[in-house]
N, CA, C, O and CB atoms as a CASP TS submission, in Angstrom:
PFRMAT TS
TARGET T0000
AUTHOR 0000-0000-0000
METHOD Language model
MODEL 1
PARENT N/A
ATOM      1  N   MET     1       0.346  -9.939  -5.122  1.00  0.00           N
ATOM      2  CA  MET     1       1.848  -9.580  -5.294  1.00  0.00           C
ATOM      3  C   MET     1       2.183  -8.246  -5.129  1.00  0.00           C
ATOM      4  O   MET     1       3.114  -7.978  -4.370  1.00  0.00           O
ATOM      5  CB  MET     1       2.352  -9.919  -6.577  1.00  0.00           C
ATOM      6  N   VAL     2       1.504  -7.235  -5.788  1.00  0.00           N
ATOM      7  CA  VAL     2       1.547  -5.921  -5.580  1.00  0.00           C
ATOM      8  C   VAL     2       1.263  -5.331  -4.229  1.00  0.00           C
ATOM      9  O   VAL     2       1.970  -4.487  -3.678  1.00  0.00           O
ATOM     10  CB  VAL     2       0.761  -5.426  -6.425  1.00  0.00           C
ATOM     11  N   ALA     3      -0.037  -5.950  -3.662  1.00  0.00           N
ATOM     12  CA  ALA     3      -0.180  -5.674  -2.018  1.00  0.00           C
ATOM     13  C   ALA     3       0.852  -6.218  -1.153  1.00  0.00           C
ATOM     14  O   ALA     3       1.091  -5.576  -0.131  1.00  0.00           O
ATOM     15  CB  ALA     3      -1.480  -6.282  -1.432  1.00  0.00           C
ATOM     16  N   ASP     4       1.526  -7.316  -1.379  1.00  0.00           N
ATOM     17  CA  ASP     4       2.371  -7.933  -0.833  1.00  0.00           C
ATOM     18  C   ASP     4       3.824  -7.056  -0.689  1.00  0.00           C
ATOM     19  O   ASP     4       4.548  -6.936   0.299  1.00  0.00           O
ATOM     20  CB  ASP     4       2.397  -9.149  -1.556  1.00  0.00           C
ATOM     21  N   ASN     5       3.963  -6.513  -2.004  1.00  0.00           N
ATOM     22  CA  ASN     5       5.270  -5.453  -2.195  1.00  0.00           C
ATOM     23  C   ASN     5       4.840  -4.141  -1.563  1.00  0.00           C
ATOM     24  O   ASN     5       5.716  -3.386  -1.141  1.00  0.00           O
ATOM     25  CB  ASN     5       5.708  -5.128  -3.911  1.00  0.00           C
ATOM     26  N   VAL     6       3.657  -3.839  -1.474  1.00  0.00           N
ATOM     27  CA  VAL     6       3.398  -2.416  -0.837  1.00  0.00           C
ATOM     28  C   VAL     6       3.748  -2.683   0.580  1.00  0.00           C
ATOM     29  O   VAL     6       4.638  -2.011   1.103  1.00  0.00           O
ATOM     30  CB  VAL     6       1.787  -1.806  -0.991  1.00  0.00           C
ATOM     31  N   LYS     7       3.017  -3.769   1.365  1.00  0.00           N
ATOM     32  CA  LYS     7       2.982  -4.106   2.646  1.00  0.00           C
ATOM     33  C   LYS     7       4.587  -4.424   3.179  1.00  0.00           C
ATOM     34  O   LYS     7       4.931  -4.135   4.325  1.00  0.00           O
ATOM     35  CB  LYS     7       1.962  -5.335   2.765  1.00  0.00           C
ATOM     36  N   ASN     8       5.335  -4.932   2.384  1.00  0.00           N
ATOM     37  CA  ASN     8       6.703  -5.051   2.673  1.00  0.00           C
ATOM     38  C   ASN     8       7.604  -3.728   2.833  1.00  0.00           C
ATOM     39  O   ASN     8       8.442  -3.458   3.694  1.00  0.00           O
ATOM     40  CB  ASN     8       7.226  -5.858   1.632  1.00  0.00           C
ATOM     41  N   TYR     9       7.120  -2.931   1.628  1.00  0.00           N
ATOM     42  CA  TYR     9       7.909  -1.700   1.709  1.00  0.00           C
ATOM     43  C   TYR     9       7.616  -0.618   3.037  1.00  0.00           C
ATOM     44  O   TYR     9       8.469   0.090   3.573  1.00  0.00           O
ATOM     45  CB  TYR     9       7.614  -0.960   0.328  1.00  0.00           C
ATOM     46  N   LEU    10       6.217  -0.707   3.383  1.00  0.00           N
ATOM     47  CA  LEU    10       5.699  -0.112   4.472  1.00  0.00           C
ATOM     48  C   LEU    10       6.590  -0.476   5.669  1.00  0.00           C
ATOM     49  O   LEU    10       7.170   0.314   6.412  1.00  0.00           O
ATOM     50  CB  LEU    10       4.278  -0.503   4.641  1.00  0.00           C
ATOM     51  N   LYS    11       6.592  -2.011   5.727  1.00  0.00           N
ATOM     52  CA  LYS    11       7.544  -2.503   7.103  1.00  0.00           C
ATOM     53  C   LYS    11       8.611  -1.955   6.952  1.00  0.00           C
ATOM     54  O   LYS    11       8.925  -1.082   7.762  1.00  0.00           O
ATOM     55  CB  LYS    11       7.904  -4.018   7.357  1.00  0.00           C
ATOM     56  N   GLU    12       9.585  -2.328   5.769  1.00  0.00           N
ATOM     57  CA  GLU    12      10.895  -1.848   5.579  1.00  0.00           C
ATOM     58  C   GLU    12      10.980  -0.466   6.132  1.00  0.00           C
ATOM     59  O   GLU    12      11.801  -0.277   7.029  1.00  0.00           O
ATOM     60  CB  GLU    12      11.287  -1.892   4.141  1.00  0.00           C
ATOM     61  N   LYS    13      10.116   0.697   5.647  1.00  0.00           N
ATOM     62  CA  LYS    13      10.371   2.031   5.865  1.00  0.00           C
ATOM     63  C   LYS    13       9.628   2.407   7.262  1.00  0.00           C
ATOM     64  O   LYS    13       9.519   3.604   7.527  1.00  0.00           O
ATOM     65  CB  LYS    13       9.880   2.887   4.600  1.00  0.00           C
ATOM     66  N   GLY    14       9.170   1.549   8.068  1.00  0.00           N
ATOM     67  CA  GLY    14       8.735   1.914   9.317  1.00  0.00           C
ATOM     68  C   GLY    14       7.231   2.619   9.252  1.00  0.00           C
ATOM     69  O   GLY    14       6.712   3.195  10.209  1.00  0.00           O
ATOM     70  N   ILE    15       6.710   2.481   8.111  1.00  0.00           N
ATOM     71  CA  ILE    15       5.570   3.234   8.034  1.00  0.00           C
ATOM     72  C   ILE    15       4.326   2.422   8.400  1.00  0.00           C
ATOM     73  O   ILE    15       4.181   1.294   7.930  1.00  0.00           O
ATOM     74  CB  ILE    15       5.472   3.801   6.707  1.00  0.00           C
ATOM     75  N   LYS    16       3.523   2.904   9.137  1.00  0.00           N
ATOM     76  CA  LYS    16       2.132   2.416   9.673  1.00  0.00           C
ATOM     77  C   LYS    16       1.031   2.184   8.721  1.00  0.00           C
ATOM     78  O   LYS    16       0.776   3.171   8.031  1.00  0.00           O
ATOM     79  CB  LYS    16       1.593   3.379  10.617  1.00  0.00           C
ATOM     80  N   ILE    17       0.398   1.262   8.529  1.00  0.00           N
ATOM     81  CA  ILE    17      -0.920   1.355   7.777  1.00  0.00           C
ATOM     82  C   ILE    17      -1.944   2.450   8.050  1.00  0.00           C
ATOM     83  O   ILE    17      -2.578   3.184   7.292  1.00  0.00           O
ATOM     84  CB  ILE    17      -1.609   0.157   7.987  1.00  0.00           C
ATOM     85  N   SER    18      -1.908   2.340   9.230  1.00  0.00           N
ATOM     86  CA  SER    18      -2.791   3.624   9.900  1.00  0.00           C
ATOM     87  C   SER    18      -2.616   4.920   9.275  1.00  0.00           C
ATOM     88  O   SER    18      -3.519   5.646   8.860  1.00  0.00           O
ATOM     89  CB  SER    18      -2.416   3.906  11.416  1.00  0.00           C
ATOM     90  N   PHE    19      -1.254   5.163   9.245  1.00  0.00           N
ATOM     91  CA  PHE    19      -0.806   6.438   8.764  1.00  0.00           C
ATOM     92  C   PHE    19      -1.197   6.652   7.183  1.00  0.00           C
ATOM     93  O   PHE    19      -1.612   7.721   6.736  1.00  0.00           O
ATOM     94  CB  PHE    19       0.774   6.526   8.999  1.00  0.00           C
ATOM     95  N   ILE    20      -1.013   5.570   6.484  1.00  0.00           N
ATOM     96  CA  ILE    20      -1.191   5.510   5.093  1.00  0.00           C
ATOM     97  C   ILE    20      -2.794   5.585   4.788  1.00  0.00           C
ATOM     98  O   ILE    20      -3.194   6.195   3.796  1.00  0.00           O
ATOM     99  CB  ILE    20      -0.498   4.167   4.531  1.00  0.00           C
ATOM    100  N   ALA    21      -3.717   4.920   5.712  1.00  0.00           N
ATOM    101  CA  ALA    21      -5.357   5.014   5.439  1.00  0.00           C
ATOM    102  C   ALA    21      -5.598   6.589   6.202  1.00  0.00           C
ATOM    103  O   ALA    21      -6.692   7.030   5.849  1.00  0.00           O
ATOM    104  CB  ALA    21      -6.452   3.448   6.362  1.00  0.00           C
ATOM    105  N   GLU    22      -5.152   7.168   6.777  1.00  0.00           N
ATOM    106  CA  GLU    22      -5.394   8.352   7.033  1.00  0.00           C
ATOM    107  C   GLU    22      -5.136   9.419   6.005  1.00  0.00           C
ATOM    108  O   GLU    22      -6.032  10.214   5.720  1.00  0.00           O
ATOM    109  CB  GLU    22      -4.803   8.555   8.063  1.00  0.00           C
ATOM    110  N   GLN    23      -3.855   9.477   5.388  1.00  0.00           N
ATOM    111  CA  GLN    23      -3.449  10.323   4.268  1.00  0.00           C
ATOM    112  C   GLN    23      -4.116   9.940   3.145  1.00  0.00           C
ATOM    113  O   GLN    23      -4.030  10.669   2.157  1.00  0.00           O
ATOM    114  CB  GLN    23      -2.052  10.310   4.001  1.00  0.00           C
ATOM    115  N   ILE    24      -4.851   8.808   3.089  1.00  0.00           N
ATOM    116  CA  ILE    24      -5.466   8.815   1.804  1.00  0.00           C
ATOM    117  C   ILE    24      -7.214   8.779   1.690  1.00  0.00           C
ATOM    118  O   ILE    24      -7.945   8.704   0.703  1.00  0.00           O
ATOM    119  CB  ILE    24      -4.843   7.569   1.115  1.00  0.00           C
ATOM    120  N   ASP    25      -7.508   8.865   3.116  1.00  0.00           N
ATOM    121  CA  ASP    25      -8.798   9.099   3.481  1.00  0.00           C
ATOM    122  C   ASP    25      -9.549   7.696   3.235  1.00  0.00           C
ATOM    123  O   ASP    25     -10.623   7.674   2.634  1.00  0.00           O
ATOM    124  CB  ASP    25      -9.390  10.336   2.665  1.00  0.00           C
ATOM    125  N   VAL    26      -8.980   6.605   3.690  1.00  0.00           N
ATOM    126  CA  VAL    26      -9.751   5.446   3.448  1.00  0.00           C
ATOM    127  C   VAL    26      -9.729   4.638   4.755  1.00  0.00           C
ATOM    128  O   VAL    26      -8.699   4.527   5.420  1.00  0.00           O
ATOM    129  CB  VAL    26      -9.204   4.641   2.225  1.00  0.00           C
ATOM    130  N   PRO    27     -10.757   4.147   5.058  1.00  0.00           N
ATOM    131  CA  PRO    27     -10.594   3.390   6.586  1.00  0.00           C
ATOM    132  C   PRO    27      -9.610   2.397   6.694  1.00  0.00           C
ATOM    133  O   PRO    27      -9.409   1.585   5.791  1.00  0.00           O
ATOM    134  CB  PRO    27     -11.869   2.632   7.056  1.00  0.00           C
ATOM    135  N   TYR    28      -8.907   2.419   7.885  1.00  0.00           N
ATOM    136  CA  TYR    28      -7.866   1.557   8.104  1.00  0.00           C
ATOM    137  C   TYR    28      -8.361   0.171   7.946  1.00  0.00           C
ATOM    138  O   TYR    28      -7.520  -0.598   7.478  1.00  0.00           O
ATOM    139  CB  TYR    28      -7.265   1.785   9.403  1.00  0.00           C
ATOM    140  N   ALA    29      -9.339  -0.259   8.179  1.00  0.00           N
ATOM    141  CA  ALA    29      -9.896  -1.862   8.005  1.00  0.00           C
ATOM    142  C   ALA    29      -9.699  -1.917   6.427  1.00  0.00           C
ATOM    143  O   ALA    29      -8.964  -2.807   5.999  1.00  0.00           O
ATOM    144  CB  ALA    29     -11.787  -2.211   8.558  1.00  0.00           C
ATOM    145  N   THR    30     -10.136  -1.273   5.765  1.00  0.00           N
ATOM    146  CA  THR    30     -10.232  -1.443   4.399  1.00  0.00           C
ATOM    147  C   THR    30      -8.768  -1.356   3.626  1.00  0.00           C
ATOM    148  O   THR    30      -8.495  -2.008   2.618  1.00  0.00           O
ATOM    149  CB  THR    30     -11.223  -0.380   3.900  1.00  0.00           C
ATOM    150  N   VAL    31      -8.037  -0.590   4.175  1.00  0.00           N
ATOM    151  CA  VAL    31      -6.320  -0.733   3.570  1.00  0.00           C
ATOM    152  C   VAL    31      -5.729  -1.861   4.194  1.00  0.00           C
ATOM    153  O   VAL    31      -4.860  -2.460   3.559  1.00  0.00           O
ATOM    154  CB  VAL    31      -5.214   0.629   3.969  1.00  0.00           C
ATOM    155  N   ASN    32      -6.090  -2.314   5.484  1.00  0.00           N
ATOM    156  CA  ASN    32      -5.536  -3.502   6.118  1.00  0.00           C
ATOM    157  C   ASN    32      -5.953  -4.491   5.336  1.00  0.00           C
ATOM    158  O   ASN    32      -5.111  -5.311   4.969  1.00  0.00           O
ATOM    159  CB  ASN    32      -5.902  -3.740   7.510  1.00  0.00           C
ATOM    160  N   LEU    33      -7.267  -4.629   4.930  1.00  0.00           N
ATOM    161  CA  LEU    33      -7.763  -5.852   4.239  1.00  0.00           C
ATOM    162  C   LEU    33      -6.784  -6.205   3.042  1.00  0.00           C
ATOM    163  O   LEU    33      -6.075  -7.198   2.878  1.00  0.00           O
ATOM    164  CB  LEU    33      -9.286  -5.616   3.692  1.00  0.00           C
ATOM    165  N   MET    34      -6.999  -4.888   2.129  1.00  0.00           N
ATOM    166  CA  MET    34      -6.303  -5.049   0.754  1.00  0.00           C
ATOM    167  C   MET    34      -5.179  -5.490   0.849  1.00  0.00           C
ATOM    168  O   MET    34      -4.895  -6.453   0.137  1.00  0.00           O
ATOM    169  CB  MET    34      -6.153  -3.964  -0.005  1.00  0.00           C
ATOM    170  N   LEU    35      -4.115  -4.906   1.803  1.00  0.00           N
ATOM    171  CA  LEU    35      -2.736  -5.189   2.090  1.00  0.00           C
ATOM    172  C   LEU    35      -2.390  -6.467   2.348  1.00  0.00           C
ATOM    173  O   LEU    35      -1.361  -6.962   1.889  1.00  0.00           O
ATOM    174  CB  LEU    35      -2.310  -4.508   3.084  1.00  0.00           C
ATOM    175  N   ASN    36      -3.339  -7.194   3.213  1.00  0.00           N
ATOM    176  CA  ASN    36      -3.214  -8.623   3.594  1.00  0.00           C
ATOM    177  C   ASN    36      -3.993  -9.627   2.946  1.00  0.00           C
ATOM    178  O   ASN    36      -4.427 -10.661   3.452  1.00  0.00           O
ATOM    179  CB  ASN    36      -3.484  -8.765   4.883  1.00  0.00           C
ATOM    180  N   GLY    37      -4.156  -9.133   1.528  1.00  0.00           N
ATOM    181  CA  GLY    37      -4.831  -9.914   0.743  1.00  0.00           C
ATOM    182  C   GLY    37      -6.060 -10.541   0.773  1.00  0.00           C
ATOM    183  O   GLY    37      -6.310 -11.535   0.091  1.00  0.00           O
ATOM    184  N   LYS    38      -6.895  -9.978   1.581  1.00  0.00           N
ATOM    185  CA  LYS    38      -8.274 -10.182   2.052  1.00  0.00           C
ATOM    186  C   LYS    38      -9.405  -9.726   1.374  1.00  0.00           C
ATOM    187  O   LYS    38     -10.558 -10.155   1.398  1.00  0.00           O
ATOM    188  CB  LYS    38      -8.401  -9.689   3.186  1.00  0.00           C
ATOM    189  N   ARG    39      -8.791  -8.575   0.624  1.00  0.00           N
ATOM    190  CA  ARG    39      -9.851  -7.798  -0.386  1.00  0.00           C
ATOM    191  C   ARG    39      -8.944  -7.483  -1.468  1.00  0.00           C
ATOM    192  O   ARG    39      -7.736  -7.695  -1.361  1.00  0.00           O
ATOM    193  CB  ARG    39     -10.641  -6.326   0.231  1.00  0.00           C
ATOM    194  N   ARG    40      -9.407  -7.047  -2.376  1.00  0.00           N
ATOM    195  CA  ARG    40      -8.720  -6.718  -3.747  1.00  0.00           C
ATOM    196  C   ARG    40      -8.242  -5.122  -3.705  1.00  0.00           C
ATOM    197  O   ARG    40      -8.991  -4.190  -3.411  1.00  0.00           O
ATOM    198  CB  ARG    40      -9.872  -6.996  -5.094  1.00  0.00           C
ATOM    199  N   LEU    41      -7.214  -5.038  -3.967  1.00  0.00           N
ATOM    200  CA  LEU    41      -6.339  -3.706  -3.854  1.00  0.00           C
ATOM    201  C   LEU    41      -6.962  -2.952  -5.122  1.00  0.00           C
ATOM    202  O   LEU    41      -6.717  -3.391  -6.245  1.00  0.00           O
ATOM    203  CB  LEU    41      -4.472  -3.962  -3.973  1.00  0.00           C
ATOM    204  N   THR    42      -7.642  -1.993  -4.976  1.00  0.00           N
ATOM    205  CA  THR    42      -8.087  -1.335  -6.215  1.00  0.00           C
ATOM    206  C   THR    42      -7.076  -0.334  -6.666  1.00  0.00           C
ATOM    207  O   THR    42      -6.238   0.207  -5.945  1.00  0.00           O
ATOM    208  CB  THR    42      -9.437  -0.656  -6.029  1.00  0.00           C
ATOM    209  N   ALA    43      -7.247  -0.160  -7.895  1.00  0.00           N
ATOM    210  CA  ALA    43      -6.198   0.709  -8.562  1.00  0.00           C
ATOM    211  C   ALA    43      -6.204   2.155  -7.944  1.00  0.00           C
ATOM    212  O   ALA    43      -5.123   2.699  -7.718  1.00  0.00           O
ATOM    213  CB  ALA    43      -6.474   0.795 -10.162  1.00  0.00           C
ATOM    214  N   ASP    44      -7.618   2.920  -7.610  1.00  0.00           N
ATOM    215  CA  ASP    44      -7.709   4.127  -7.022  1.00  0.00           C
ATOM    216  C   ASP    44      -6.654   4.199  -5.658  1.00  0.00           C
ATOM    217  O   ASP    44      -5.754   5.013  -5.455  1.00  0.00           O
ATOM    218  CB  ASP    44      -9.265   4.341  -6.680  1.00  0.00           C
ATOM    219  N   VAL    45      -7.114   3.008  -4.776  1.00  0.00           N
ATOM    220  CA  VAL    45      -6.139   2.904  -3.572  1.00  0.00           C
ATOM    221  C   VAL    45      -4.834   3.010  -3.642  1.00  0.00           C
ATOM    222  O   VAL    45      -4.081   3.772  -3.035  1.00  0.00           O
ATOM    223  CB  VAL    45      -6.220   1.834  -2.990  1.00  0.00           C
ATOM    224  N   PHE    46      -4.533   1.903  -4.703  1.00  0.00           N
ATOM    225  CA  PHE    46      -3.004   1.470  -5.187  1.00  0.00           C
ATOM    226  C   PHE    46      -2.464   2.982  -5.562  1.00  0.00           C
ATOM    227  O   PHE    46      -1.394   3.377  -5.100  1.00  0.00           O
ATOM    228  CB  PHE    46      -2.947   0.225  -6.743  1.00  0.00           C
ATOM    229  N   SER    47      -3.254   3.788  -6.411  1.00  0.00           N
ATOM    230  CA  SER    47      -2.428   5.047  -6.705  1.00  0.00           C
ATOM    231  C   SER    47      -2.304   6.199  -5.724  1.00  0.00           C
ATOM    232  O   SER    47      -1.452   7.086  -5.771  1.00  0.00           O
ATOM    233  CB  SER    47      -2.943   5.634  -7.867  1.00  0.00           C
ATOM    234  N   LYS    48      -3.333   6.053  -4.773  1.00  0.00           N
ATOM    235  CA  LYS    48      -3.238   7.119  -3.524  1.00  0.00           C
ATOM    236  C   LYS    48      -2.077   6.892  -2.866  1.00  0.00           C
ATOM    237  O   LYS    48      -1.345   7.834  -2.562  1.00  0.00           O
ATOM    238  CB  LYS    48      -4.384   7.038  -2.437  1.00  0.00           C
ATOM    239  N   ILE    49      -1.735   5.455  -2.533  1.00  0.00           N
ATOM    240  CA  ILE    49      -0.664   5.005  -1.470  1.00  0.00           C
ATOM    241  C   ILE    49       0.700   5.351  -2.174  1.00  0.00           C
ATOM    242  O   ILE    49       1.631   5.834  -1.529  1.00  0.00           O
ATOM    243  CB  ILE    49      -0.763   3.278  -1.060  1.00  0.00           C
ATOM    244  N   CYS    50       0.782   5.094  -3.480  1.00  0.00           N
ATOM    245  CA  CYS    50       2.077   5.490  -4.267  1.00  0.00           C
ATOM    246  C   CYS    50       2.230   7.008  -4.176  1.00  0.00           C
ATOM    247  O   CYS    50       3.370   7.456  -4.056  1.00  0.00           O
ATOM    248  CB  CYS    50       2.012   5.033  -5.874  1.00  0.00           C
ATOM    249  N   LYS    51       1.044   7.952  -4.229  1.00  0.00           N
ATOM    250  CA  LYS    51       1.298   9.479  -4.260  1.00  0.00           C
ATOM    251  C   LYS    51       1.659   9.664  -2.864  1.00  0.00           C
ATOM    252  O   LYS    51       2.493  10.536  -2.617  1.00  0.00           O
ATOM    253  CB  LYS    51       0.000  10.460  -4.738  1.00  0.00           C
ATOM    254  N   VAL    52       1.165   8.982  -1.910  1.00  0.00           N
ATOM    255  CA  VAL    52       1.645   9.496  -0.665  1.00  0.00           C
ATOM    256  C   VAL    52       3.373   9.022  -0.223  1.00  0.00           C
ATOM    257  O   VAL    52       4.212   9.689   0.383  1.00  0.00           O
ATOM    258  CB  VAL    52       0.508   8.914   0.454  1.00  0.00           C
ATOM    259  N   LEU    53       3.474   7.642  -0.788  1.00  0.00           N
ATOM    260  CA  LEU    53       4.869   7.320  -0.725  1.00  0.00           C
ATOM    261  C   LEU    53       5.731   7.791  -1.627  1.00  0.00           C
ATOM    262  O   LEU    53       6.882   7.363  -1.721  1.00  0.00           O
ATOM    263  CB  LEU    53       5.042   6.119  -0.747  1.00  0.00           C
ATOM    264  N   GLU    54       5.213   8.765  -2.405  1.00  0.00           N
ATOM    265  CA  GLU    54       6.064   9.420  -3.421  1.00  0.00           C
ATOM    266  C   GLU    54       6.960   8.417  -4.156  1.00  0.00           C
ATOM    267  O   GLU    54       8.144   8.719  -4.308  1.00  0.00           O
ATOM    268  CB  GLU    54       6.938  10.500  -2.761  1.00  0.00           C
ATOM    269  N   VAL    55       6.552   7.381  -4.571  1.00  0.00           N
ATOM    270  CA  VAL    55       7.082   6.386  -5.471  1.00  0.00           C
ATOM    271  C   VAL    55       6.107   6.180  -6.713  1.00  0.00           C
ATOM    272  O   VAL    55       4.908   6.450  -6.645  1.00  0.00           O
ATOM    273  CB  VAL    55       7.300   5.038  -4.682  1.00  0.00           C
ATOM    274  N   SER    56       6.683   5.713  -7.770  1.00  0.00           N
ATOM    275  CA  SER    56       6.068   5.173  -8.910  1.00  0.00           C
ATOM    276  C   SER    56       5.340   3.766  -8.703  1.00  0.00           C
ATOM    277  O   SER    56       5.892   2.914  -8.007  1.00  0.00           O
ATOM    278  CB  SER    56       7.113   5.070  -9.946  1.00  0.00           C
ATOM    279  N   MET    57       4.097   3.516  -9.307  1.00  0.00           N
ATOM    280  CA  MET    57       3.456   2.743  -9.228  1.00  0.00           C
ATOM    281  C   MET    57       4.248   1.420  -9.785  1.00  0.00           C
ATOM    282  O   MET    57       4.101   0.341  -9.211  1.00  0.00           O
ATOM    283  CB  MET    57       2.352   3.190  -9.734  1.00  0.00           C
ATOM    284  N   ASP    58       5.015   1.545 -10.823  1.00  0.00           N
ATOM    285  CA  ASP    58       5.929   0.516 -11.328  1.00  0.00           C
ATOM    286  C   ASP    58       6.525  -0.105 -10.298  1.00  0.00           C
ATOM    287  O   ASP    58       6.633  -1.326 -10.405  1.00  0.00           O
ATOM    288  CB  ASP    58       6.927   0.992 -12.198  1.00  0.00           C
ATOM    289  N   LYS    59       7.028   0.518  -9.124  1.00  0.00           N
ATOM    290  CA  LYS    59       8.266   0.163  -8.245  1.00  0.00           C
ATOM    291  C   LYS    59       7.341  -1.273  -7.751  1.00  0.00           C
ATOM    292  O   LYS    59       7.942  -2.345  -7.826  1.00  0.00           O
ATOM    293  CB  LYS    59       8.837   1.568  -6.786  1.00  0.00           C
ATOM    294  N   PHE    60       6.011  -1.282  -7.292  1.00  0.00           N
ATOM    295  CA  PHE    60       5.338  -2.462  -6.635  1.00  0.00           C
ATOM    296  C   PHE    60       4.946  -3.232  -7.610  1.00  0.00           C
ATOM    297  O   PHE    60       4.709  -4.384  -7.249  1.00  0.00           O
ATOM    298  CB  PHE    60       4.203  -2.182  -5.766  1.00  0.00           C
ATOM    299  N   ALA    61       4.758  -2.958  -8.971  1.00  0.00           N
ATOM    300  CA  ALA    61       4.583  -3.866  -9.651  1.00  0.00           C
ATOM    301  C   ALA    61       5.443  -4.792 -10.524  1.00  0.00           C
ATOM    302  O   ALA    61       5.110  -5.715 -11.268  1.00  0.00           O
ATOM    303  CB  ALA    61       3.924  -3.450 -10.115  1.00  0.00           C
ATOM    304  N   THR    62       6.647  -4.279 -10.216  1.00  0.00           N
ATOM    305  CA  THR    62       7.924  -4.887 -11.023  1.00  0.00           C
ATOM    306  C   THR    62       8.989  -5.608 -10.211  1.00  0.00           C
ATOM    307  O   THR    62       9.884  -6.298 -10.700  1.00  0.00           O
ATOM    308  CB  THR    62       8.701  -3.738 -11.763  1.00  0.00           C
ATOM    309  N   GLU    63       8.770  -5.341  -8.739  1.00  0.00           N
ATOM    310  CA  GLU    63      10.117  -5.822  -7.879  1.00  0.00           C
ATOM    311  C   GLU    63       9.268  -6.277  -6.619  1.00  0.00           C
ATOM    312  O   GLU    63       8.145  -5.905  -6.277  1.00  0.00           O
ATOM    313  CB  GLU    63      11.466  -4.434  -7.475  1.00  0.00           C
ATOM    314  N   LYS    64      10.213  -7.279  -5.968  1.00  0.00           N
ATOM    315  CA  LYS    64       9.886  -7.584  -4.536  1.00  0.00           C
ATOM    316  C   LYS    64      10.649  -6.558  -3.750  1.00  0.00           C
ATOM    317  O   LYS    64      11.829  -6.334  -4.019  1.00  0.00           O
ATOM    318  CB  LYS    64      10.282  -9.098  -4.088  1.00  0.00           C
ATOM    319  N   THR    65      10.072  -5.983  -2.872  1.00  0.00           N
ATOM    320  CA  THR    65      10.729  -4.817  -1.861  1.00  0.00           C
ATOM    321  C   THR    65      11.414  -5.432  -0.593  1.00  0.00           C
ATOM    322  O   THR    65      12.059  -4.692   0.150  1.00  0.00           O
ATOM    323  CB  THR    65       9.507  -3.741  -1.272  1.00  0.00           C
ATOM    324  N   ALA    66      11.288  -6.784  -0.327  1.00  0.00           N
ATOM    325  CA  ALA    66      11.736  -7.447   0.780  1.00  0.00           C
ATOM    326  C   ALA    66      12.763  -8.445   0.587  1.00  0.00           C
ATOM    327  O   ALA    66      13.202  -9.073   1.551  1.00  0.00           O
ATOM    328  CB  ALA    66      10.717  -7.996   1.376  1.00  0.00           C
TER
END
């Protein structure tokens, strides 16, 4: 659910996964798998994504963004 919310937010804002991956220094394939539910979204990566997006972690944990 959290990964879906992050993915939907990125799509809504027109932000590419490749941009996020580059900003957090995590391989694109890893971030892509995490946001598509094929790999567990780690707390560390989630925290870094939120910092790049300048949003609270609570935003994705508590609401649907799409």
